[in-house]
All heavy atoms as TSV, in Angstrom:
chain	resi	resn	atom	element	x	y	z
A	1	MET	N	N	-54.274	49.105	-70.617
A	1	MET	CA	C	-54.907	49.200	-71.914
A	1	MET	C	C	-55.359	50.629	-72.182
A	1	MET	O	O	-55.194	51.128	-73.288
A	1	MET	CB	C	-56.067	48.215	-71.995
A	1	MET	CG	C	-55.614	46.755	-72.014
A	1	MET	SD	S	-56.979	45.567	-72.131
A	1	MET	CE	C	-57.534	45.526	-70.455
A	2	VAL	N	N	-55.905	51.258	-71.154
A	2	VAL	CA	C	-56.343	52.642	-71.308
A	2	VAL	C	C	-55.132	53.543	-71.545
A	2	VAL	O	O	-55.191	54.459	-72.372
A	2	VAL	CB	C	-57.161	53.107	-70.082
A	2	VAL	CG1	C	-57.430	54.589	-70.125
A	2	VAL	CG2	C	-58.472	52.341	-70.012
A	3	ALA	N	N	-54.036	53.278	-70.858
A	3	ALA	CA	C	-52.825	54.080	-71.053
A	3	ALA	C	C	-52.319	53.959	-72.490
A	3	ALA	O	O	-51.863	54.947	-73.069
A	3	ALA	CB	C	-51.741	53.650	-70.063
A	4	VAL	N	N	-52.417	52.783	-73.076
A	4	VAL	CA	C	-51.994	52.594	-74.469
A	4	VAL	C	C	-52.912	53.378	-75.410
A	4	VAL	O	O	-52.440	54.060	-76.322
A	4	VAL	CB	C	-51.967	51.093	-74.850
A	4	VAL	CG1	C	-51.745	50.904	-76.338
A	4	VAL	CG2	C	-50.900	50.366	-74.053
A	5	LEU	N	N	-54.224	53.287	-75.175
A	5	LEU	CA	C	-55.161	54.058	-75.993
A	5	LEU	C	C	-54.870	55.554	-75.870
A	5	LEU	O	O	-54.858	56.276	-76.871
A	5	LEU	CB	C	-56.608	53.765	-75.584
A	5	LEU	CG	C	-57.136	52.360	-75.869
A	5	LEU	CD1	C	-58.528	52.194	-75.268
A	5	LEU	CD2	C	-57.143	52.061	-77.346
A	6	ASP	N	N	-54.635	56.017	-74.644
A	6	ASP	CA	C	-54.327	57.426	-74.424
A	6	ASP	C	C	-53.052	57.820	-75.164
A	6	ASP	O	O	-53.005	58.848	-75.847
A	6	ASP	CB	C	-54.170	57.727	-72.934
A	6	ASP	CG	C	-55.482	57.690	-72.175
A	6	ASP	OD1	O	-56.554	57.750	-72.821
A	6	ASP	OD2	O	-55.424	57.596	-70.935
A	7	TYR	N	N	-52.025	57.009	-75.035
A	7	TYR	CA	C	-50.736	57.301	-75.669
A	7	TYR	C	C	-50.876	57.406	-77.186
A	7	TYR	O	O	-50.274	58.268	-77.821
A	7	TYR	CB	C	-49.716	56.223	-75.304
A	7	TYR	CG	C	-48.372	56.432	-75.964
A	7	TYR	CD1	C	-47.472	57.348	-75.438
A	7	TYR	CD2	C	-48.024	55.709	-77.099
A	7	TYR	CE1	C	-46.244	57.548	-76.036
A	7	TYR	CE2	C	-46.801	55.909	-77.711
A	7	TYR	CZ	C	-45.905	56.832	-77.175
A	7	TYR	OH	O	-44.701	57.021	-77.779
A	8	LEU	N	N	-51.706	56.535	-77.750
A	8	LEU	CA	C	-51.901	56.525	-79.200
A	8	LEU	C	C	-52.943	57.539	-79.663
A	8	LEU	O	O	-53.156	57.684	-80.866
A	8	LEU	CB	C	-52.289	55.116	-79.667
A	8	LEU	CG	C	-51.234	54.032	-79.440
A	8	LEU	CD1	C	-51.803	52.651	-79.770
A	8	LEU	CD2	C	-49.985	54.318	-80.259
A	9	GLY	N	N	-53.596	58.205	-78.723
A	9	GLY	CA	C	-54.613	59.189	-79.075
A	9	GLY	C	C	-55.885	58.574	-79.626
A	9	GLY	O	O	-56.584	59.175	-80.436
A	10	ILE	N	N	-56.223	57.382	-79.146
A	10	ILE	CA	C	-57.410	56.661	-79.611
A	10	ILE	C	C	-58.511	56.816	-78.570
A	10	ILE	O	O	-58.334	56.454	-77.399
A	10	ILE	CB	C	-57.088	55.170	-79.835
A	10	ILE	CG1	C	-56.014	55.027	-80.913
A	10	ILE	CG2	C	-58.338	54.393	-80.196
A	10	ILE	CD1	C	-55.481	53.620	-81.069
A	11	ASP	N	N	-59.647	57.362	-78.989
A	11	ASP	CA	C	-60.760	57.582	-78.055
A	11	ASP	C	C	-61.499	56.305	-77.693
A	11	ASP	O	O	-61.915	56.113	-76.560
A	11	ASP	CB	C	-61.767	58.570	-78.643
A	11	ASP	CG	C	-61.190	59.965	-78.744
A	11	ASP	OD1	O	-60.344	60.324	-77.903
A	11	ASP	OD2	O	-61.583	60.691	-79.667
A	12	GLY	N	N	-61.709	55.427	-78.672
A	12	GLY	CA	C	-62.432	54.186	-78.441
A	12	GLY	C	C	-61.946	53.109	-79.390
A	12	GLY	O	O	-61.423	53.404	-80.460
A	13	ALA	N	N	-62.110	51.871	-78.975
A	13	ALA	CA	C	-61.623	50.758	-79.782
A	13	ALA	C	C	-62.513	49.544	-79.582
A	13	ALA	O	O	-63.223	49.434	-78.584
A	13	ALA	CB	C	-60.185	50.411	-79.389
A	14	ASP	N	N	-62.470	48.629	-80.537
A	14	ASP	CA	C	-63.091	47.324	-80.357
A	14	ASP	C	C	-62.237	46.572	-79.349
A	14	ASP	O	O	-61.025	46.757	-79.283
A	14	ASP	CB	C	-63.144	46.552	-81.675
A	14	ASP	CG	C	-63.998	47.252	-82.718
A	14	ASP	OD1	O	-64.809	48.120	-82.356
A	14	ASP	OD2	O	-63.841	46.948	-83.903
A	15	ASP	N	N	-62.843	45.725	-78.569
A	15	ASP	CA	C	-62.162	45.060	-77.468
A	15	ASP	C	C	-62.473	43.572	-77.542
A	15	ASP	O	O	-63.633	43.176	-77.516
A	15	ASP	CB	C	-62.681	45.664	-76.153
A	15	ASP	CG	C	-62.068	45.058	-74.922
A	15	ASP	OD1	O	-60.941	44.559	-74.996
A	15	ASP	OD2	O	-62.740	45.095	-73.866
A	16	TYR	N	N	-61.444	42.736	-77.668
A	16	TYR	CA	C	-61.648	41.290	-77.679
A	16	TYR	C	C	-60.532	40.619	-76.897
A	16	TYR	O	O	-59.371	41.010	-77.000
A	16	TYR	CB	C	-61.661	40.711	-79.099
A	16	TYR	CG	C	-61.853	39.216	-79.080
A	16	TYR	CD1	C	-63.122	38.677	-78.957
A	16	TYR	CD2	C	-60.775	38.349	-79.108
A	16	TYR	CE1	C	-63.313	37.308	-78.884
A	16	TYR	CE2	C	-60.952	36.979	-79.036
A	16	TYR	CZ	C	-62.220	36.467	-78.922
A	16	TYR	OH	O	-62.410	35.108	-78.837
A	17	GLY	N	N	-60.890	39.608	-76.137
A	17	GLY	CA	C	-59.897	38.831	-75.419
A	17	GLY	C	C	-60.350	37.403	-75.235
A	17	GLY	O	O	-61.547	37.115	-75.164
A	18	THR	N	N	-59.371	36.509	-75.167
A	18	THR	CA	C	-59.631	35.089	-74.950
A	18	THR	C	C	-58.945	34.655	-73.657
A	18	THR	O	O	-57.829	35.076	-73.379
A	18	THR	CB	C	-59.077	34.259	-76.127
A	18	THR	OG1	O	-59.713	34.687	-77.327
A	18	THR	CG2	C	-59.332	32.776	-75.944
A	19	SER	N	N	-59.607	33.828	-72.900
A	19	SER	CA	C	-59.088	33.300	-71.649
A	19	SER	C	C	-58.790	34.455	-70.685
A	19	SER	O	O	-59.675	35.255	-70.401
A	19	SER	CB	C	-57.866	32.423	-71.912
A	19	SER	OG	O	-57.531	31.689	-70.762
A	20	MET	N	N	-57.556	34.581	-70.191
A	20	MET	CA	C	-57.229	35.675	-69.276
A	20	MET	C	C	-57.424	37.020	-69.982
A	20	MET	O	O	-57.848	37.995	-69.361
A	20	MET	CB	C	-55.790	35.556	-68.769
A	20	MET	CG	C	-55.391	36.675	-67.812
A	20	MET	SD	S	-56.406	36.778	-66.312
A	20	MET	CE	C	-55.700	35.456	-65.373
A	21	GLY	N	N	-57.135	37.076	-71.268
A	21	GLY	CA	C	-57.382	38.299	-72.030
A	21	GLY	C	C	-58.854	38.660	-72.037
A	21	GLY	O	O	-59.218	39.840	-72.079
A	22	GLY	N	N	-59.731	37.660	-71.970
A	22	GLY	CA	C	-61.166	37.905	-71.881
A	22	GLY	C	C	-61.540	38.560	-70.560
A	22	GLY	O	O	-62.424	39.411	-70.503
A	23	ARG	N	N	-60.842	38.155	-69.500
A	23	ARG	CA	C	-61.085	38.804	-68.203
A	23	ARG	C	C	-60.651	40.267	-68.263
A	23	ARG	O	O	-61.323	41.149	-67.752
A	23	ARG	CB	C	-60.347	38.077	-67.087
A	23	ARG	CG	C	-60.964	36.739	-66.780
A	23	ARG	CD	C	-60.316	36.093	-65.598
A	23	ARG	NE	N	-60.936	34.794	-65.359
A	23	ARG	CZ	C	-60.644	34.020	-64.349
A	23	ARG	NH1	N	-59.755	34.411	-63.467
A	23	ARG	NH2	N	-61.237	32.862	-64.194
A	24	LEU	N	N	-59.519	40.506	-68.899
A	24	LEU	CA	C	-59.057	41.893	-69.039
A	24	LEU	C	C	-60.004	42.704	-69.914
A	24	LEU	O	O	-60.290	43.864	-69.618
A	24	LEU	CB	C	-57.642	41.910	-69.628
A	24	LEU	CG	C	-56.561	41.266	-68.770
A	24	LEU	CD1	C	-55.243	41.211	-69.533
A	24	LEU	CD2	C	-56.404	41.990	-67.461
A	25	ALA	N	N	-60.513	42.092	-70.981
A	25	ALA	CA	C	-61.461	42.783	-71.857
A	25	ALA	C	C	-62.735	43.140	-71.100
A	25	ALA	O	O	-63.298	44.227	-71.290
A	25	ALA	CB	C	-61.791	41.904	-73.074
A	26	GLN	N	N	-63.184	42.239	-70.228
A	26	GLN	CA	C	-64.370	42.529	-69.412
A	26	GLN	C	C	-64.107	43.693	-68.462
A	26	GLN	O	O	-64.963	44.563	-68.287
A	26	GLN	CB	C	-64.766	41.297	-68.593
A	26	GLN	CG	C	-65.323	40.166	-69.422
A	26	GLN	CD	C	-65.618	38.964	-68.562
A	26	GLN	OE1	O	-66.546	38.992	-67.765
A	26	GLN	NE2	N	-64.835	37.909	-68.715
A	27	GLN	N	N	-62.933	43.704	-67.851
A	27	GLN	CA	C	-62.592	44.783	-66.929
A	27	GLN	C	C	-62.534	46.128	-67.651
A	27	GLN	O	O	-63.021	47.132	-67.144
A	27	GLN	CB	C	-61.251	44.501	-66.246
A	27	GLN	CG	C	-61.302	43.375	-65.250
A	27	GLN	CD	C	-62.178	43.706	-64.059
A	27	GLN	OE1	O	-62.183	44.822	-63.556
A	27	GLN	NE2	N	-62.940	42.726	-63.608
A	28	LEU	N	N	-61.940	46.130	-68.841
A	28	LEU	CA	C	-61.867	47.361	-69.618
A	28	LEU	C	C	-63.271	47.865	-69.954
A	28	LEU	O	O	-63.581	49.041	-69.768
A	28	LEU	CB	C	-61.064	47.152	-70.903
A	28	LEU	CG	C	-60.965	48.356	-71.828
A	28	LEU	CD1	C	-60.249	49.517	-71.160
A	28	LEU	CD2	C	-60.257	47.968	-73.121
A	29	ALA	N	N	-64.121	46.986	-70.423
A	29	ALA	CA	C	-65.488	47.377	-70.799
A	29	ALA	C	C	-66.295	47.830	-69.579
A	29	ALA	O	O	-67.089	48.767	-69.674
A	29	ALA	CB	C	-66.194	46.226	-71.503
A	30	ALA	N	N	-66.087	47.187	-68.437
A	30	ALA	CA	C	-66.833	47.549	-67.231
A	30	ALA	C	C	-66.354	48.868	-66.634
A	30	ALA	O	O	-67.159	49.682	-66.182
A	30	ALA	CB	C	-66.717	46.438	-66.191
A	31	ARG	N	N	-65.049	49.085	-66.651
A	31	ARG	CA	C	-64.489	50.278	-66.012
A	31	ARG	C	C	-64.435	51.496	-66.931
A	31	ARG	O	O	-64.398	52.629	-66.449
A	31	ARG	CB	C	-63.092	49.972	-65.499
A	31	ARG	CG	C	-63.099	48.964	-64.373
A	31	ARG	CD	C	-61.716	48.665	-63.890
A	31	ARG	NE	N	-61.772	47.661	-62.835
A	31	ARG	CZ	C	-60.714	47.216	-62.204
A	31	ARG	NH1	N	-59.516	47.674	-62.502
A	31	ARG	NH2	N	-60.838	46.304	-61.260
A	32	HIS	N	N	-64.392	51.245	-68.238
A	32	HIS	CA	C	-64.267	52.344	-69.208
A	32	HIS	C	C	-65.213	52.113	-70.393
A	32	HIS	O	O	-64.762	52.003	-71.536
A	32	HIS	CB	C	-62.823	52.454	-69.703
A	32	HIS	CG	C	-61.830	52.624	-68.600
A	32	HIS	ND1	N	-61.569	53.840	-68.017
A	32	HIS	CD2	C	-61.049	51.726	-67.951
A	32	HIS	CE1	C	-60.662	53.681	-67.067
A	32	HIS	NE2	N	-60.341	52.411	-67.002
A	33	PRO	N	N	-66.517	52.011	-70.133
A	33	PRO	CA	C	-67.451	51.673	-71.216
A	33	PRO	C	C	-67.435	52.676	-72.369
A	33	PRO	O	O	-67.691	52.300	-73.510
A	33	PRO	CB	C	-68.814	51.639	-70.527
A	33	PRO	CG	C	-68.636	52.439	-69.278
A	33	PRO	CD	C	-67.198	52.257	-68.877
A	34	HIS	N	N	-67.097	53.912	-72.101
A	34	HIS	CA	C	-67.040	54.931	-73.150
A	34	HIS	C	C	-65.853	54.732	-74.088
A	34	HIS	O	O	-65.809	55.311	-75.166
A	34	HIS	CB	C	-66.985	56.327	-72.528
A	34	HIS	CG	C	-65.801	56.526	-71.629
A	34	HIS	ND1	N	-65.734	55.969	-70.371
A	34	HIS	CD2	C	-64.650	57.198	-71.827
A	34	HIS	CE1	C	-64.565	56.299	-69.824
A	34	HIS	NE2	N	-63.894	57.042	-70.691
A	35	ARG	N	N	-64.888	53.875	-73.707
A	35	ARG	CA	C	-63.711	53.621	-74.539
A	35	ARG	C	C	-63.859	52.362	-75.395
A	35	ARG	O	O	-63.041	52.103	-76.257
A	35	ARG	CB	C	-62.461	53.472	-73.668
A	35	ARG	CG	C	-62.130	54.628	-72.762
A	35	ARG	CD	C	-61.815	55.920	-73.486
A	35	ARG	NE	N	-60.616	55.921	-74.279
A	35	ARG	CZ	C	-59.407	56.283	-73.852
A	35	ARG	NH1	N	-59.234	56.647	-72.600
A	35	ARG	NH2	N	-58.386	56.279	-74.677
A	36	VAL	N	N	-64.888	51.554	-75.096
A	36	VAL	CA	C	-65.064	50.268	-75.784
A	36	VAL	C	C	-66.246	50.359	-76.737
A	36	VAL	O	O	-67.382	50.526	-76.313
A	36	VAL	CB	C	-65.272	49.127	-74.763
A	36	VAL	CG1	C	-65.519	47.814	-75.470
A	36	VAL	CG2	C	-64.067	49.025	-73.842
A	37	ARG	N	N	-65.968	50.228	-78.047
A	37	ARG	CA	C	-67.038	50.289	-79.043
A	37	ARG	C	C	-67.749	48.955	-79.180
A	37	ARG	O	O	-68.970	48.891	-79.206
A	37	ARG	CB	C	-66.456	50.689	-80.403
A	37	ARG	CG	C	-65.923	52.090	-80.440
A	37	ARG	CD	C	-65.517	52.471	-81.838
A	37	ARG	NE	N	-64.702	51.430	-82.469
A	37	ARG	CZ	C	-63.607	51.660	-83.167
A	37	ARG	NH1	N	-63.184	52.884	-83.365
A	37	ARG	NH2	N	-62.926	50.669	-83.700
A	38	ALA	N	N	-67.006	47.893	-79.321
A	38	ALA	CA	C	-67.594	46.564	-79.544
A	38	ALA	C	C	-66.844	45.544	-78.696
A	38	ALA	O	O	-65.813	45.030	-79.109
A	38	ALA	CB	C	-67.513	46.195	-81.021
A	39	PRO	N	N	-67.359	45.247	-77.502
A	39	PRO	CA	C	-66.672	44.268	-76.664
A	39	PRO	C	C	-66.945	42.842	-77.138
A	39	PRO	O	O	-68.007	42.544	-77.673
A	39	PRO	CB	C	-67.264	44.506	-75.279
A	39	PRO	CG	C	-68.624	45.063	-75.549
A	39	PRO	CD	C	-68.502	45.841	-76.830
A	40	GLY	N	N	-65.959	41.995	-76.949
A	40	GLY	CA	C	-66.124	40.578	-77.268
A	40	GLY	C	C	-65.207	39.756	-76.398
A	40	GLY	O	O	-64.094	40.179	-76.080
A	41	ILE	N	N	-65.678	38.604	-75.969
A	41	ILE	CA	C	-64.854	37.727	-75.143
A	41	ILE	C	C	-65.027	36.297	-75.622
A	41	ILE	O	O	-66.035	35.938	-76.211
A	41	ILE	CB	C	-65.194	37.840	-73.645
A	41	ILE	CG1	C	-66.669	37.510	-73.398
A	41	ILE	CG2	C	-64.854	39.218	-73.111
A	41	ILE	CD1	C	-67.031	37.385	-71.930
A	42	GLY	N	N	-64.030	35.491	-75.358
A	42	GLY	CA	C	-64.112	34.077	-75.726
A	42	GLY	C	C	-63.423	33.207	-74.695
A	42	GLY	O	O	-62.377	33.574	-74.157
A	43	CYS	N	N	-64.021	32.085	-74.403
A	43	CYS	CA	C	-63.411	31.077	-73.516
A	43	CYS	C	C	-62.957	31.678	-72.198
A	43	CYS	O	O	-61.808	31.523	-71.782
A	43	CYS	CB	C	-62.235	30.418	-74.212
A	43	CYS	SG	S	-62.597	29.738	-75.832
A	44	THR	N	N	-63.847	32.399	-71.524
A	44	THR	CA	C	-63.449	33.078	-70.303
A	44	THR	C	C	-64.599	33.133	-69.313
A	44	THR	O	O	-65.706	32.696	-69.609
A	44	THR	CB	C	-62.948	34.508	-70.632
A	44	THR	OG1	O	-62.333	35.056	-69.475
A	44	THR	CG2	C	-64.059	35.412	-71.098
A	45	SER	N	N	-64.310	33.648	-68.144
A	45	SER	CA	C	-65.317	33.914	-67.119
A	45	SER	C	C	-64.898	35.199	-66.423
A	45	SER	O	O	-63.786	35.677	-66.622
A	45	SER	CB	C	-65.376	32.764	-66.105
A	45	SER	OG	O	-64.272	32.826	-65.222
A	46	PRO	N	N	-65.757	35.753	-65.574
A	46	PRO	CA	C	-65.347	36.967	-64.886
A	46	PRO	C	C	-64.296	36.707	-63.810
A	46	PRO	O	O	-63.636	37.613	-63.358
A	46	PRO	CB	C	-66.645	37.493	-64.268
A	46	PRO	CG	C	-67.522	36.307	-64.156
A	46	PRO	CD	C	-67.148	35.415	-65.297
A	47	GLY	N	N	-64.131	35.456	-63.410
A	47	GLY	CA	C	-63.148	35.136	-62.387
A	47	GLY	C	C	-63.575	35.633	-61.013
A	47	GLY	O	O	-64.679	36.127	-60.829
A	48	GLY	N	N	-62.697	35.479	-60.059
A	48	GLY	CA	C	-62.962	35.950	-58.701
A	48	GLY	C	C	-64.227	35.350	-58.119
A	48	GLY	O	O	-64.614	34.225	-58.446
A	49	PRO	N	N	-64.903	36.099	-57.265
A	49	PRO	CA	C	-66.091	35.561	-56.601
A	49	PRO	C	C	-67.259	35.338	-57.569
A	49	PRO	O	O	-68.200	34.638	-57.232
A	49	PRO	CB	C	-66.449	36.628	-55.559
A	49	PRO	CG	C	-65.816	37.881	-56.052
A	49	PRO	CD	C	-64.590	37.456	-56.809
A	50	HIS	N	N	-67.195	35.905	-58.767
A	50	HIS	CA	C	-68.276	35.744	-59.733
A	50	HIS	C	C	-67.985	34.644	-60.754
A	50	HIS	O	O	-68.814	34.360	-61.604
A	50	HIS	CB	C	-68.540	37.059	-60.467
A	50	HIS	CG	C	-68.872	38.173	-59.531
A	50	HIS	ND1	N	-70.034	38.205	-58.785
A	50	HIS	CD2	C	-68.179	39.272	-59.183
A	50	HIS	CE1	C	-70.042	39.296	-58.037
A	50	HIS	NE2	N	-68.923	39.955	-58.258
A	51	GLY	N	N	-66.818	34.064	-60.695
A	51	GLY	CA	C	-66.444	33.015	-61.645
A	51	GLY	C	C	-67.170	31.712	-61.359
A	51	GLY	O	O	-67.549	31.427	-60.231
A	52	ILE	N	N	-67.353	30.937	-62.381
A	52	ILE	CA	C	-67.973	29.624	-62.254
A	52	ILE	C	C	-66.928	28.592	-62.644
A	52	ILE	O	O	-66.427	28.608	-63.769
A	52	ILE	CB	C	-69.215	29.493	-63.165
A	52	ILE	CG1	C	-70.261	30.522	-62.749
A	52	ILE	CG2	C	-69.776	28.084	-63.116
A	52	ILE	CD1	C	-71.438	30.622	-63.685
A	53	GLY	N	N	-66.576	27.753	-61.704
A	53	GLY	CA	C	-65.560	26.733	-61.968
A	53	GLY	C	C	-66.064	25.664	-62.918
A	53	GLY	O	O	-67.265	25.479	-63.089
A	54	ARG	N	N	-65.111	24.972	-63.572
A	54	ARG	CA	C	-65.531	23.890	-64.458
A	54	ARG	C	C	-66.044	22.720	-63.636
A	54	ARG	O	O	-65.660	22.533	-62.483
A	54	ARG	CB	C	-64.438	23.363	-65.354
A	54	ARG	CG	C	-63.135	23.820	-65.270
A	54	ARG	CD	C	-62.197	23.081	-66.242
A	54	ARG	NE	N	-61.388	24.002	-66.951
A	54	ARG	CZ	C	-60.251	24.505	-66.501
A	54	ARG	NH1	N	-59.774	24.132	-65.354
A	54	ARG	NH2	N	-59.605	25.368	-67.208
A	55	ASP	N	N	-66.863	21.931	-64.278
A	55	ASP	CA	C	-67.355	20.693	-63.689
A	55	ASP	C	C	-66.151	19.789	-63.393
A	55	ASP	O	O	-65.176	19.774	-64.137
A	55	ASP	CB	C	-68.318	20.028	-64.684
A	55	ASP	CG	C	-68.945	18.795	-64.098
A	55	ASP	OD1	O	-68.349	17.697	-64.254
A	55	ASP	OD2	O	-70.016	18.911	-63.487
A	56	SER	N	N	-66.206	19.044	-62.303
A	56	SER	CA	C	-65.078	18.184	-61.912
A	56	SER	C	C	-64.749	17.152	-62.983
A	56	SER	O	O	-63.591	16.774	-63.151
A	56	SER	CB	C	-65.360	17.506	-60.576
A	56	SER	OG	O	-66.502	16.672	-60.686
A	57	VAL	N	N	-65.741	16.688	-63.725
A	57	VAL	CA	C	-65.497	15.717	-64.798
A	57	VAL	C	C	-64.631	16.363	-65.890
A	57	VAL	O	O	-63.705	15.743	-66.419
A	57	VAL	CB	C	-66.829	15.203	-65.394
A	57	VAL	CG1	C	-66.583	14.290	-66.575
A	57	VAL	CG2	C	-67.634	14.482	-64.325
A	58	VAL	N	N	-64.902	17.610	-66.214
A	58	VAL	CA	C	-64.116	18.319	-67.226
A	58	VAL	C	C	-62.692	18.515	-66.717
A	58	VAL	O	O	-61.728	18.258	-67.434
A	58	VAL	CB	C	-64.763	19.680	-67.582
A	58	VAL	CG1	C	-63.854	20.499	-68.486
A	58	VAL	CG2	C	-66.121	19.478	-68.216
A	59	SER	N	N	-62.532	18.961	-65.481
A	59	SER	CA	C	-61.198	19.159	-64.911
A	59	SER	C	C	-60.393	17.873	-64.927
A	59	SER	O	O	-59.215	17.870	-65.296
A	59	SER	CB	C	-61.285	19.695	-63.481
A	59	SER	OG	O	-61.827	20.990	-63.489
A	60	ARG	N	N	-61.015	16.752	-64.550
A	60	ARG	CA	C	-60.305	15.466	-64.556
A	60	ARG	C	C	-59.900	15.075	-65.972
A	60	ARG	O	O	-58.805	14.573	-66.192
A	60	ARG	CB	C	-61.177	14.376	-63.928
A	60	ARG	CG	C	-61.170	14.407	-62.419
A	60	ARG	CD	C	-61.741	13.114	-61.826
A	60	ARG	NE	N	-63.067	12.778	-62.329
A	60	ARG	CZ	C	-64.212	13.219	-61.813
A	60	ARG	NH1	N	-64.196	14.015	-60.766
A	60	ARG	NH2	N	-65.365	12.854	-62.313
A	61	SER	N	N	-60.761	15.326	-66.950
A	61	SER	CA	C	-60.440	14.927	-68.321
A	61	SER	C	C	-59.271	15.735	-68.875
A	61	SER	O	O	-58.538	15.254	-69.732
A	61	SER	CB	C	-61.663	15.064	-69.236
A	61	SER	OG	O	-61.951	16.415	-69.507
A	62	LEU	N	N	-59.072	16.953	-68.372
A	62	LEU	CA	C	-57.977	17.789	-68.856
A	62	LEU	C	C	-56.622	17.377	-68.307
A	62	LEU	O	O	-55.594	17.747	-68.861
A	62	LEU	CB	C	-58.247	19.260	-68.518
A	62	LEU	CG	C	-59.414	19.890	-69.260
A	62	LEU	CD1	C	-59.719	21.282	-68.705
A	62	LEU	CD2	C	-59.150	19.959	-70.756
A	63	VAL	N	N	-56.605	16.624	-67.212
A	63	VAL	CA	C	-55.333	16.205	-66.624
A	63	VAL	C	C	-55.063	14.715	-66.799
A	63	VAL	O	O	-54.101	14.200	-66.253
A	63	VAL	CB	C	-55.254	16.583	-65.125
A	63	VAL	CG1	C	-55.286	18.085	-64.958
A	63	VAL	CG2	C	-56.340	15.920	-64.326
A	64	GLN	N	N	-55.881	14.024	-67.546
A	64	GLN	CA	C	-55.675	12.596	-67.787
A	64	GLN	C	C	-54.350	12.372	-68.521
A	64	GLN	O	O	-54.006	13.130	-69.412
A	64	GLN	CB	C	-56.809	12.016	-68.626
A	64	GLN	CG	C	-58.141	11.976	-67.930
A	64	GLN	CD	C	-58.163	11.023	-66.750
A	64	GLN	OE1	O	-57.596	9.950	-66.803
A	64	GLN	NE2	N	-58.815	11.439	-65.697
A	65	HIS	N	N	-53.656	11.328	-68.145
A	65	HIS	CA	C	-52.391	10.996	-68.798
A	65	HIS	C	C	-52.589	9.987	-69.921
A	65	HIS	O	O	-51.659	9.657	-70.622
A	65	HIS	CB	C	-51.385	10.465	-67.774
A	65	HIS	CG	C	-51.024	11.492	-66.750
A	65	HIS	ND1	N	-50.231	12.581	-67.043
A	65	HIS	CD2	C	-51.373	11.623	-65.450
A	65	HIS	CE1	C	-50.099	13.329	-65.964
A	65	HIS	NE2	N	-50.777	12.770	-64.984
A	66	GLU	N	N	-53.800	9.510	-70.075
A	66	GLU	CA	C	-54.088	8.546	-71.137
A	66	GLU	C	C	-54.239	9.290	-72.455
A	66	GLU	O	O	-54.848	10.350	-72.517
A	66	GLU	CB	C	-55.383	7.792	-70.818
A	66	GLU	CG	C	-55.326	7.052	-69.504
A	66	GLU	CD	C	-56.696	6.566	-69.083
A	66	GLU	OE1	O	-57.606	6.506	-69.930
A	66	GLU	OE2	O	-56.846	6.258	-67.901
A	67	GLY	N	N	-53.706	8.745	-73.509
A	67	GLY	CA	C	-53.802	9.379	-74.815
A	67	GLY	C	C	-55.241	9.614	-75.231
A	67	GLY	O	O	-56.082	8.718	-75.180
A	68	GLY	N	N	-55.562	10.825	-75.615
A	68	GLY	CA	C	-56.881	11.158	-76.128
A	68	GLY	C	C	-57.930	11.446	-75.083
A	68	GLY	O	O	-59.042	11.844	-75.418
A	69	ALA	N	N	-57.645	11.265	-73.806
A	69	ALA	CA	C	-58.660	11.463	-72.766
A	69	ALA	C	C	-59.150	12.912	-72.739
A	69	ALA	O	O	-60.337	13.160	-72.611
A	69	ALA	CB	C	-58.122	11.065	-71.407
A	70	ALA	N	N	-58.230	13.860	-72.855
A	70	ALA	CA	C	-58.634	15.280	-72.804
A	70	ALA	C	C	-59.449	15.648	-74.033
A	70	ALA	O	O	-60.385	16.427	-73.949
A	70	ALA	CB	C	-57.403	16.183	-72.711
A	71	ARG	N	N	-59.118	15.067	-75.178
A	71	ARG	CA	C	-59.872	15.373	-76.393
A	71	ARG	C	C	-61.294	14.834	-76.307
A	71	ARG	O	O	-62.226	15.432	-76.785
A	71	ARG	CB	C	-59.182	14.790	-77.620
A	71	ARG	CG	C	-57.967	15.584	-78.063
A	71	ARG	CD	C	-57.493	15.125	-79.418
A	71	ARG	NE	N	-57.224	13.691	-79.477
A	71	ARG	CZ	C	-56.050	13.128	-79.170
A	71	ARG	NH1	N	-55.054	13.875	-78.776
A	71	ARG	NH2	N	-55.889	11.831	-79.262
A	72	GLN	N	N	-61.444	13.669	-75.670
A	72	GLN	CA	C	-62.758	13.057	-75.591
A	72	GLN	C	C	-63.647	13.764	-74.580
A	72	GLN	O	O	-64.832	13.911	-74.783
A	72	GLN	CB	C	-62.624	11.577	-75.206
A	72	GLN	CG	C	-61.983	10.751	-76.298
A	72	GLN	CD	C	-61.719	9.355	-75.830
A	72	GLN	OE1	O	-61.937	9.002	-74.680
A	72	GLN	NE2	N	-61.224	8.516	-76.736
A	73	GLY	N	N	-63.060	14.215	-73.483
A	73	GLY	CA	C	-63.827	14.898	-72.448
A	73	GLY	C	C	-64.951	14.029	-71.918
A	73	GLY	O	O	-65.019	12.826	-72.187
A	74	PRO	N	N	-65.864	14.630	-71.192
A	74	PRO	CA	C	-66.937	13.867	-70.578
A	74	PRO	C	C	-68.151	13.696	-71.488
A	74	PRO	O	O	-69.129	13.102	-71.100
A	74	PRO	CB	C	-67.303	14.730	-69.365
A	74	PRO	CG	C	-67.045	16.120	-69.840
A	74	PRO	CD	C	-65.826	16.001	-70.734
A	75	PHE	N	N	-68.107	14.231	-72.684
A	75	PHE	CA	C	-69.298	14.257	-73.528
A	75	PHE	C	C	-69.385	13.074	-74.456
A	75	PHE	O	O	-68.499	12.661	-75.079
A	75	PHE	CB	C	-69.347	15.548	-74.337
A	75	PHE	CG	C	-69.101	16.745	-73.470
A	75	PHE	CD1	C	-67.900	17.406	-73.484
A	75	PHE	CD2	C	-70.086	17.185	-72.605
A	75	PHE	CE1	C	-67.671	18.497	-72.671
A	75	PHE	CE2	C	-69.873	18.280	-71.786
A	75	PHE	CZ	C	-68.653	18.929	-71.822
């Protein structure tokens, strides 16, 4: 991402990512804070040893083969 900004001659940019893109957005903001004007993330976690796994009930609801089970979730 930094190489793309450098190539385009952009000093700083807004940064947003969802899911895995959110992890990348966090890494960009953490490693190059002077390049990120407005960081934003959605539906993500930091992953690795700092990540928080989903509750087992949520994980089970996402793999249900019954119609509508994933939409209903545990709530």
